C-alpha positions, 0 to 999 in steps of 0.5 A: 919317839925322839932319840936321846941324842936328838932330844938333847941337841934340840933342848940345847938349841931351844934354850938359847932362843928366847921366843918360845912360840917358835921352838916347835917350828925350829925343832921340826926343821932341825929334826928334818935335817938330822933325819936326812943326814941319818938316812945317808949314814944308814944307807952306808950300813951304819946302825941307826943309833950310831947314825943318829949320833953321827948326824947330830954331831955333824949338825954342829955345836947346839949352843952356837946354833941356838944363839945364831937362830935367836938373832935371826928369829927375834922380834924386829922393830920397824924404826922408819915407820915409828919415826914417820908416825912420830913426825905426823903426831908431832905435826898435829901437836904443833898445829894444836898449839898454834890453834889454842893461841889463835884468837880466831880459832878460840872465838869460834870454839867459844861460840861452839861451847856457849861462849864459855871459853874457859870450859871449851879450852879445858875440854879441848885439852882433856879430850886431847890427852884422853885420845892420845893416851888411848891411842898409845894404849891401843898401839901398844896393845896391838903391837904385842898382840899375836895376830896369828891367833885371830885368823881362825876366828875371822868368820866369827869376827866378821859376822859379829861386826855386821851384827853390831852394825845392824843393831846400831843401825836399827836400835840406836835412839840417835844416828850418833853415839855420843860421848860427853867429856869436856866438850859436848857432842864429840861423836863417832859412828858405829861404822868407825868402830866396826871398820878395823874388825872388818879389815882384819877378819876380811883378810882372814877370809881371803886367806881361807877362801880366795884360792880359785874355788867358785863356791868359796869365792862366792862366800867372799863376795857375798859377805863383802856385799852384806857388810857394805849393804849394812853400812849403806843402811846405816848411812840412809838413817842419817837423813840430810847429813849424808856426804858429810857424815863420818860413816860415808867416809868409812864406807867408801874406804871399806869398799875400796879396801875390799875391792883392792884386797880381792884384786890382790888375792886374785893375782896372788900365786896361790889363786888357781882359778881363771884370774882374768874371768874373776877380775872381770866379774869383780869389777863388773859387779862393782861398776853395776852396783855403783851405777845402780846406787847412783841411779836409784838412790842418789838421782831421786834425791835432788839435794845429793845431786846439788851437793855433788855439783857444789864441788864443780861450781860452789858459787851457785850455792854461796850461802849453803854447801858452796860456802865452805868451798868458796872459803877454802879457795879464798883461804888457799888463794891468800896463802903464802909459801912461808908464814901466815897468809892473808886468808879471809877477812870480814868487813870488820877486819877480823880473820876468818877460819874455815870451820873445823880447822882442828879436824876435817880442815886442818890441812887448810889451816896448816897451809894458811897459817904456816905456808905452802911449804909446811903443807907440802912437807906434810904431804911428803911425810905422809907419802913416805910413810905409805911407801915404807908401809908398802915396803914392809908388806913385801917382807912378810912371809905369812899370807894372812899377815901380808893381807892385813898389812895391805888393808891397813896401808890402803885404808891409811892412804885413802884417808890421807887422799880424801882429807887433802883433796877435800881441803883443796876443794876437789872432793865432797865435804866429809868428816874425813880427818887427816890421820894422826894430825887432826885433833884427837877423835876415835879416828886417831885411836883407830889409826894408832891401833891399826899402826900398832897391828902393822908394826906387830905383824912386822915384829913377827915376820921372822918368828913364823916359819910356816907359810900358808 
């Protein structure tokens, strides 16, 4: 039971602090300080009631203290990331505007939509507005979400995500989920939907179990391996489009994020086990698993090996998978520092665009249409965005929040690297969009939601006093 002087003091302080969820933490911290001062007065022979009163008086003016704490513990906005993300989106809008005014793109788009150009353009604009609206909505929803409420449900979210992948892998009538809005065959994979939930929940599991206890660590490795296995089962059903399907990209990203996050958790000061031994087991297991996958799954499938070899020597298969690589090299070779490059032209003089210039090969289009300087500028903005994300991670006090932000930053970085390397002909052909720049899609919505969550965690960095 609090003394009346203490209660009145705490009430006056908390009345000045707008964020009510932090009142309890602040009250507990102030009570601890008051008790320390009170104990000193009691040791000097002062009665407890008078000691409490003197301790409260010594704390100072509660109104001024409350105003000061309100300034310290108020939501923070990371403007630099918002500006950089805005620049990437603006670049995407600029490229889309160029595309819809590019005769070469319109002709390929018209062919995709049965030569009805009016329908294709209408659908393109509808989808762009839809994806942008949904993306902004997801960003705001996750920005204002109190992420701390998710931690206790980490295992439930992780298992639900795995169940979703399992069900969609075995019971979907098709290997894709389809939407029909404007342009038909706008597809996205279940792995795309599950990935952000797996990232968020895996961060919570690491916070709970990755402390050095072998039994708990085995749970982490087991659940991570189960998630990857379900993703691989899903991919195996996509038959001969493996290595270009969206699922393989997200599975690759998921594996890398899991591996890096486990490494971060092991080298964290909270980890009490043998760090070198755990790292050895972790990377040994990954190398063995990848080797087994290549030997038992990829090696017997000749078409997979051939497609991988197309990267090294696309001229050996110029009419099939090597065709795209050859087009990319010719388009980039004809690009200039500024402005539209010579590109690739057919015998009739018509300009040729690499397929999917609005999505997977948008970086190639940017370089060939606006010049290498524009491409380099995009890379610089993306790198600065990643660097700013990394800096914000260091400012987070909550281990759970820090893990989520790290996983988001890693996933964002890998998407950028995969797309740009693919556009330079140095990576397997995949449905790998350039985050926030490629035209619309579920990838845009998911990335906007994850960035909103990252900004939301930073927003609360001074609103959480207790640490794990």
